[in-house]
N, C-alpha and C positions, 0 to 999 in steps of 0.2 A: 354866463357870458352876457355882456352888455353889447347891444347891437348898434346899427347905424344911426337909428333915430336919435338916441340920446347924445351921441357925439355930433350928429348933424345939428341938433338944436342946442348944443352945449353953450357957442358964444352965448212823641207821647205814649201811655198805656191805654187799655180799653175803657176804663172808667174815667180817665182824664180826657178822653177824646171829646166828650159832649159837655159843653159849658152850660151851666145853669143860667137862668135869666138874671139872677142877682150878680153873678160873676161878670156877665156881659155889661150890666149897668155900671159896675164899678170900673170896668176898663174904659168906659166912656164912649160917647158917640163918635169921637174923632177916630179912635182906634178901629171901631167897627167899620167906619167908612173906608179906611185904608185897607182893612182886611178884605172887604168886599171888592174893592178895586183890584187888589192883588189877585183874588180868585178869578176875576173876569179876565185879567191880563193873561193868566196862565191857562185859560180854558182853550184847549186845542186837542185834536185827536191823539190819544195816548192810552196805552195799555197799562195794566198793573205792574208789568215788569219794566216800566220806564222806557218803552220802545214804541215806535209808531205801529199802527194797525197793519193788517196784511190780508191778502186773499187766501183762504185755506186751500191746500192742495186737493182735498177730498171733501165730499159731501158731509155736512153735519146732520146727524140724525135727531138730535134733541133741540138745540138752540138754532133752529133752521133760519130764523130771521137774519142771522149774522154769517151765513155760509158764503155770501158773496164778498163781504168785507167786514172785518172785525178783529177781535183779539183772541179768538179761540181756534186752535187746530182740532183735529179729530180726537186726539188724546184728551185735551182739556174738556171738550164737549162730552165725552164719555164719563169723565170724572164727575162733572156736574150732574149728569143724568143719574149716576149711581147714588150720589148724595141726595138727590131729589127723591128717588124711590125709597131710600132708607127712611126719610121723613114721612113719606106717604104710608109706609108700613106702620108707623107709630101712631098716626092720627086716625087711621081707620077709613073705611069706605065712604061713610056719610060725610066726614070732614073733607075727604078727597074730592067729592063732587062739588063742594062749596069752595074750597081753597086751592084746589090743584092748579088751576090756571094762574091764579094770583102769585102763588109761591114760585111757579115755574118762571113767570115773567121777571120776578125779582132776582132769582138766582141766575138767570141768563144775562143779567146786566154785566156780569164779569166778561162777557163776550162783546159787549158794546164797544164801538170804536172810541167812545168817550168814557170808557170805564174808569180811567184815572180821575176824571172830574166827578163822576158819580160816587166814587169811593174815597174822595178827598186824598188822592194819591199824587196830584201834581207837585205838591210840596213834599220833597223827600224827607222832611224832618217831622212830618205828622203821621201818626199811625193810621193805617188803612181802616176804614169803616168796616163793620161786620155786615151792615145792611146798606145798600146804595141809597143815595138821596132820592126821596119820594116826594112828589108834589102833594100839596095838602089834600085835595079831593081824593086822589088815589089812595093816599095813606089812611084817610078816614074810612074809606070803604074796606081797606085791608084790615084795619084794626077792629072795626065793628064785626067783621065776619071771621077773622082768623087770628085774633090776638093770642090764642093759645099756641100758635105756631112760632111765635117770636123766640121762645126759649130754645127752639131747635136751630135758629139762625144766628144767635149771638149768646155769649155768656157775660155780656156787659151788665153789671149790677145796676147801673144807672138806667139803662134801657129797660131792663126787666121790671124794676120797681115802678118806673114811670108808665110802662105799658099797663101794669095792673091798676094803678091809681088814677091816671088821667090820660085818656086817649088823645086829647087835644095837645097837651104838653108833649106827649110822645111824638106826635106828628111834627111839632115845632122843632124838636131835636133832629128828627130824621130829615127835615127839609133842607134844601140848599139855598144860600143867599141869592144866587142867580137863578130865577125861575125858568130861564131858557134851557137849563141843563138838567133840571130834575126830571125824573121819570114819571109819566110818559111824555112830558113836554118836549124832551130832547128829540123824540121821534118826529114831532110835528114842526120842527124848526127848519124851514127850507134853506135858510142861510147856512146852517151848519152842514146840511146834507147835500146841497147843490153842487159843491166842488170837492166832496169828500174823497180822499184817496188820490187826488190829482196833484201832481207837482206844479202844474201851471195855475196861477191865480186868475181871478176874473179879468185882470188887465192884460193877460197873456204873458206874464213874466214867470219864469221858472224859479220858484222859491226854494233855495238850497241853503243848507247849513254846512259848517265845516268842523273838522276835528284836527287839532294840532297833533302832529305825530313826530316832529323833529324840529330842533331849533339850534341857534348858536353857530350856524354855518356861514362860511365866508363866500358869499356869492355862489350858491349852489347852482350849477349850470345844467345838471341832469340827475335823474334817478331812474334806475331800471333794475329788473330782476335778472337772475342768471339762468332761469329756465331749467334748473336742476332739481326741482321739487323740494327745495329747502325753504322756499318763500322768504329768502333773504332779499334785502334791498340794498343797492349800491348807490351811494350819493357822492357825486364828484364836485369838488370845489374848483373855482376858476384858477386858483393858484397852483393846482397840481396834486391835490390830495383826493383819494377815493376812500370812503368809509363804508363799513359794513354795518347795517342795521338788522337786528334779529326780529323774529316774529313777535316777541314779547315787548318790542319797543326799545329795548336797550341797544347800545352801540358797542361794538368791539373796541377796546381801548386803543389798540395799535391800528394804524391805517392799512387798508388793503394794498394801497399803492401810494408811493410818494415819489413823484418826479418833479417836485417843485424847483429843484436845481436846474432842470433842463427847460422848463416851461418859460416862455417869454410873456410877461405881463407886467403891468405897473398898477399902482394904486390910484391912477388918474380916474376921475369920474367919467365913465363911459368908454374905457378902454375895452375893445372887443377881442383882444388877443388873450390867449391863455389855454388852459385845458378845455377843449371844446366838445369832444365826442368819445363815446365808449359803446362797444357792442360785444356781446358774448356769442361765441360760436353756437350754432344750433345744437351741436353735440358737446357742449361744454362739460356736461356731467361726466363724459367719458374721456375727452381729450384735454380739458382744462385750458383751452385757448380763448383769448379775447383780444380785442383790437381797440386802439386808441388813436385819437386825432388831437394834435396840439400845435401851438405856435412855437417856433424856435428862432434863434438869431445865430447866423453863421458868420464866424470871423468878426463879430461885432458890427457888421454892416448889413449883410443880406438877410432879409426876413423870409421865412418859409413856413408852410404848414407841413407837418409830417404825419403820415399814417403808418403805424407799426403794429406788429403782432407780438403778444406776450403770452406767458403761461402762468398758471397758478403754481404756488410752491408745492413741492412733493411732500412737505412735512406739515403744512398748515393750510387748511382749506379757506381760511380767511385772510390769506396774505399772498400777494403775487411774488413770483420769482423776479427779483430786480435785475438779474443778469440774463433774462430770457428774451430781451427785446430784439426783434428782427424787423428792420425798416422795410416797408413795402413800397412806399411812394413818398416823394417830396415834391412840393409844388411851390415855386417862387411867388411871393406876394408883393406886388408893386406898391401897395399902400397898407396902412395900419388897420383899415376897416374892411368890412365885407369879407370875413374870413370863412364863412360857411361854418361847418363843424359837425354836421350830422352823419352818424354811421348807423346802419341797420342791416339786418339780413332779411331778405325776402323769402317767400315760401319756396322759391326755386333753389334756396341754399346759397345764393350768391351775395356778396357784400356790396351794398350800395353806399356810395360816397357823395356827399352834397357839398359842392364848393361855391364860394362867393365869386362875384364878377371881378374881383381885384381891388375894389375900393374906389376912393375919391367920389366923384359925383357924375352921374349920367353915363357911366361905363365909357370913358374917353379913350380907350386903348384900341388903336387901329381904326380902319375904315368903318367897320361895323360894330366894334366893341368886342370884348372877349366872349360875351354870352352868345352872340350870333355866329361866332367863328368856331366851327367844329374842329379846327386844328389846334385849339387851345383847350386846356383842362379846366380853366376857370369859368365860372358861370354855368356849371354843368351838373348833371346827375351821372356819376360814373358807376359802372358795374363790372366787378372782377370776380374771378374764381380763386379763392384763397386756399383751396385744398390741393392744388397741383401747381407746379412751376412750369413756365413756358420754356421753349427751346432757345430763346434769345437771352436766357439767364435772368429774366425777371422773376421775382419771388411770387408771382401770381400768373394766372392764365386768363386769356380773354374768352368769355363764354361764346360758343359758336353762333348763337343767335343774336348777338349784339347788333343793333340796327345799322351801324355805319362801318361795319368791319370790312366791307368791300370797297369803300371809298378811299382812294389813295391819299387824299389830303386830310382826311378826318382821323382823329385819334380813335383807335379801336375800343378804348375804354368807355367812350361816350355812349350813354343810354338815352339821355334826353338833354335838351339844351334850352337856351333862352331864359335862364333863371337869373335873378338879381342877387339875392342873399337869403336863401331858404333857411329859416330858423325854426327848427324842430319839426320833424316828420315822424310818422308812425304807420304801422301796418295794422290794418283792420283784421282782427281775429275772427270776424264773421258772427252772424247770429247764432246763439248757442243751440237753437233747434234746427233751423233751416240751412245754416252756414252761408246765408246770403251775405255778400260783400267781402267774403274772406279773401285776404291777400291784397286788397286795395291799399295803395300808399298815399296818405294825405300829407300835405306840406303847407306851411305858412310861409309865403314869400314876402319879405319886407319891401315896401315901396319906396319911391323917391320923394316926391313932393305932394302927391295927391291921393294915392290909393294903396291900400293893403289888400292882399288877396290870399285865398285858399285854393289850392290846386290838388287834383288827383293825378299822379304820375303815370304816364303810359309810355310804352316803348317807342322811341323815335320822336316823341312829342317836342314841339317847339312852343315854349311858354311865353314868347313874345318880346321879352326885354332885349334891347332897349327900344325896340319899335313901339311897344305898347307898355302902358302901366295900368294894371287892372283891365277894364274893358275899353279904355280910351287910348288914343295915340300919344306917344311921348316924342318920338322922332318921326316927323312928318314924312320924310323920304322913305324910310324903312317901312313905315306903317302902310304906305300906299303901294308897296311892292306886292304884286299879285301872287308871288311865290312864297309869301310869308307863311300862309297856312298854319296859323298858330292855334294852340289849344287854349280855349278860354277858361278862366277860373270858374269854379262852382259858386264862388261868392267873393265879393269885394266890397270894401267900405271906405268911406272918405276920412280925411284927417280931422274932421270935426268930431269923429267917434274915437279915433285913436291913431297913433302915428308910427307904431311898430308892432306888427302882428307876432304873436307867439303861437305856433302850431300846437294842436292838442291831439286828442284821441277820440275814436268812436267808442262809446261806452258799451261793453259787452259783459259786464260783471253780473253778479247774482244778488247782491244785497239791496240794490235799488232798481226794481223792475221797471219803474216809470221812465228811467233814463235810457233804456235799451235802444240802440240805434242812433242816439244823438251824438253828433260830433261836437265836442266841447273844447273851446280854445279861448284865447284872451289877447289882450293888448298890453305890451310892456309899459308904454308911456302913460296911458290913461288908467291902467289898472282895472279895466273893464273885462268882465267875463261874458262870453257869448256862446251860443250853441246853434247848430244847423240841423234841421230835420229833413230827411230825404222824402221827396214826393216821387215814389217809384214810377207811377204811371206817366207823370209828366216829364220824368227824367231831370228834375230840378231840385234845388235845395232851398228851404225856407228858413229865414233867420228866426231864432228864439232868444229873447233877452233873458239873461240870468241875473236874478236879484238875490242878494243876501236876505234870508228870512228875518223877519222882525223878532222882537223879544218873545212874542206869543208863539210864533212858529217854531223857534229854535229852543224852546224851554224843555230840553232834555239834558240829562247829565252828560257832561263832557263836551257839549257842543258850543261853538262860538258862531258869531254872525259878522265877523270882520276879518280883514287880512291886510298884509302889507301891500303897498301900492304897486311896486314894480314886479310884474309877473314874468319870471325868467324862463320857466319851463314847465311842462306837464309830464306826468308819469303814469304808468300802469303797473300794478303788481301782478303776481303770478296767477291770481284768481280773477283778474279783470277789473278790480276796483281802481278808480281814478284819483289822482292827486295833482297838486300843482305846487311849484316852488316860487317863493317871492321874498323880496327884501325891502326894507325901508330906506336903505341908502345904497345905491348901485355902485359899489366899489369892490374890487377884487379882495381887499383886505377887511372889508366891513363885516363884522360877525353877527349880522342881524338876519341872516337867511333862515327862513322857516319853511317847513313842509306841511301842507294842509291836505286833508282827505275830504272828498265830497261826500255828503250825507243827504239823502232825500228824507225830510221830516214828515212827509205826508203818507208814505207807504214803504214798508220793508218786505223782504222775502219771508215766506212762512218759516216758522222755527224748524230747524233741522235740515233745511234745504241746502244751506251754504256751509257745509262742513268739509274740511280739508284735512288731510293727514300728511303734513310736511315731514320730510326726512329729517332725522336728527342732525344737529350741527355741533360739532366738537369745537369748543372754544379753548384755545390755549392762551392763558393770561386772564386779564380782568375784563369785566363788562361795565360800561357806564350806563346806569339806569336813566331812563327818560324823565325829565322834570319839566312839566308844562310851564310856560311863561304867560300865555294869554289868559285873560280873565273870561271864564265861561259865562253863559247867560244866567245860569242858576248859581254861579259862584262856587261850584264844586267840579272836580275833575274826574271823580270816580262814581260809578253807579252805586248808590246807597243800597244797603241790605237791611231787612227788618227781621227781628226775631220772630219765631212762630208764636201764634196766639196760644194762650193756656187752654187746656181742654180738661173737662171733668167727666166722671163716669157715673152713669146710673147703675145702682146695684140691683134694682128690680125694674120691672116693666113700668113705664111712666103712668101716672094716674090718668083718669078719664079726662075728656074734653072739658067738662063742667068744672071739675076740681082744679084743673090747670088754670082756668080763668080766675078762680078765687084765691088760689094759693100758688103763685108763681115760684118756681124753684130755681135756684142758681146753679144747680148741678146740670151736667150735660153728659151724654153717653160717651163711651170710650171711642177714641178715634181708631179706625181700622186702616189697613194697608190698601193701596189702590187696587191690588190684584184680587182682593176679597170682594166678591160680587154679591149683590142682593139675592140673586137666584139661589146661591148656595144657602143663604140664611132662610129663605122660604122653604127650601127642601127640608131643612131641619125642623122648622116650625110645623110643617105639615104632619109630622109624626106626633099627633096629639097624645098617643098612648104613653109616650116617654116623658111627658110633663106631669108633674104632680097635680092632682085634681084641685087642690086649693088654689094653686096659682092659675089654673085655667079659669076657675070661677071668679077670681079676683082681678082678672085682666082688665075689666072695666068696672068701675064703681058706680057708674050711672047707666041705667038700661038704655040701650039704643036699639034701632031696628036690627033684628036678628038676621044674620046671613049664615048659611051653612058653611062651616069652616073649610070644607074641601072645595066648595064652589068658589068662595071668596079667594082662597089662596091660588086656585087655578087661574082665576081672572088676573090677579096681580102678577102671577108668574108669566102669563102670556104678555102682559104689558111690558114687564121688565126685560124679558128675553128679547123682545124686539129692540129695546134701546141698548141692551148690553152687547149686541153684536158689533164688532169693530170691522171697519173696512180694511182690506188688505193693503199693505204699504205699496205693493207692486201695482195696485190699481186694477188688476185683472179680476180680482175677486172682491166683492163688496160685503161679504159676510165671513164670519169665523165660527167654527164649531165650538159649542159650549163644552168646557172641560167636564168630563164625567164627575159626578158628585160622589164623594166617599160617604159610606154609612157612618152615622154618629153613634156614640156610645149612649146607652140608656141612662136616664136620670141626669142628663147634662143640660143644664139650663142655658139657653142662648140669650146672651145679654144684648138688648137692642143697641144699635149704634147710630150716632148722629154726627154729621160733619159740621164743624164750625169754622174750619180753616178757610179763609178767603184768600190769603196771600201767604207766600212763604211755604215751607215744607210742613207736611202733616207729620205729627209725632204721635206714636202709639204709646200710651201710658201702660205700665204693667198692670195686669189684672190684680184685683184684691185676692188675698190668700184665702183659700177655703177654710172653714171652721173645722177644728179637730178637737177630740176629747182628751187633749193633753197626753196622748199615748204616743210612745216612740214608734217611729216607722221602721219596719223590718223588711228587707228585700228578700223575697223568696222566689224560687224558680216556679215556672208555670206548672210543672209536674207536682211539686209540693202543694201549690195553691189548689190544684184540682182535688188532691187528697183531702185537704182541709175542708174544702167545700162539701165533699161527700160526707165526711165525718160530722160536720156541723149540722147537716140537715137532719141527723138522727139524735144528736146529743146537744146538751147546752154548751154555749160558748165558754171556753176557758180563758183565763187571763193570759195575756201574752207575757212571756218571760222577760225579765228586765235585762 
């Protein structure tokens, strides 16, 4: 719906990841400079899953430096710890004392809030590094002390060969072009960490990004959910159509409602008439009732607004019953503008109706205007009970606690008055933890010539119009009346900022924790987005500017940082996430309406926290898939995926530290499942009597300081047991009991395992087949096997029958 103001003002693979110096030179200095600039532009907090960092729900036991903010939850932290101890098993105690801390720091960079930059993952077309970008000094120290560990961190032939031949060249490859982001310089950069995780930039502006979720709509005036746990969204067009959008982004081909033949509207630029309001009954899931507000023309002359009740079809949950309309209320409109249009249900279960003052300019109707006249229904907030009928044959009942029910000259439906043309109101669902603010009704009231305002609706409140506009007087006589006793707005802004407010919502969603408690709204004419933050102790609200994030800030897959100018409405989905609807050309027939979702690029909720189980939606007919039209910052609309890295298996225990340095191998141990712990492997290794003597003796080819096997294993077991304990999801327990270990079969060699996977899914390769003497296998029972064993202990073995 277009409001007063516009009419008023109308007159790559692992080996190919690392470029050689020769290749760089051939590409030329110009390309190198462009690449360097591109990297710096995309350098922003981002995890390896192409999402913003987060604050973990629970304590991290291993990578503790990132337990306040980073890219690892408890599950990822435990996974890294298990990989780390697997490597420590293979290099031995002496090497552990030298390299343990260095390797831990390198592996924990997966948890860094700048992990994407450290692993070259901001560019979704480049394969993720196996080893994060290391600064030259740190890399030289790591290579001089722990070069033999590199083969456990990567299977890149380029890195392995370079590591063996030339440590300086190895560090050149590992380094990043931007020295501010290589490890450990990234930890010392105050500019990067000073505002980390905050949605507000240094200038006090909320840096937000957007995601396009729907387009091609003809002046979409509202979007709301039905509250029935299906997580469907219903989008209404000004011309009288209502569409159903499913959780996967698709739209049901046939409209939920089509009353375009009844709705009064025109294609004129700025026409405020049309389909204006929709509200679902709080028990819609059970009774299928919903309510609509739209403009009509009676007998070709008289204009009215109509509020009706309808029901969903008994045969299709995505279609209304066109014959179910029951008119509740009709109000005559003396002018074409200021038609109001908001419908909503409060926590009390009553239906709230927001009407305009009747139009024209300055509310010229009667001595005090419609808004200050409690005997008129225009310029009011009305409240009715739609679940019962009254004795005077009205299809609704007056709530017994309506404030003016005892005044003979006042309309009993009036709940609040003195409003001009409230455009878009919402109910605060309350803080998700404390429930603070639950049930408050916020509204944006469009001003006349000077001010736009935001109000919180209270019972019996007088919001001042036409005596006041914003905080200042509009009508001097009415304004000086001592009996005015008006409710002041919580915020007002002048027309140098915007000329037609669009009311919004208090954010109470899960995905963007930084936005919790902010009231986000906008201006239709200027296209400006704004926010208010409550100062509870002072009882006031502070303005926060909302800015579209720049290219660096919004460099995530599927995000955009621009929108159409004319902000028509705001919306909230069933999980509390916020959206707004805008168009580039404000006409009821213009198909440029788009729906945008707010995204905080600086911080997200921890993985797994925002999970919902919507009820299934049965769709009769076709679905129209969503096709984005807006160009995203990265030029892609889907989150890219990467194939898992190749993994190789050691067939025997790896050679000693010294031989590893001289002869690097390109093989790598077999990948194991996440559930297989190092503790279990240590238990099997501790049984030295089950391992052949020659393999025990050849475990190390270079003599090192001897440590008693049982004492060394016990120490490592204690270290790894401490790290492998997982915190309970409920939060009440911080440890888990170790699963009892099963005894192993004799003479079964345990193959050492190394983790190489840094991103994507770990894949377990099949084990190599054991050697056999070309003898066919025969399945025998345990009883027969016991007999053979007894017999063979006294006689020579006989050939097996063919």
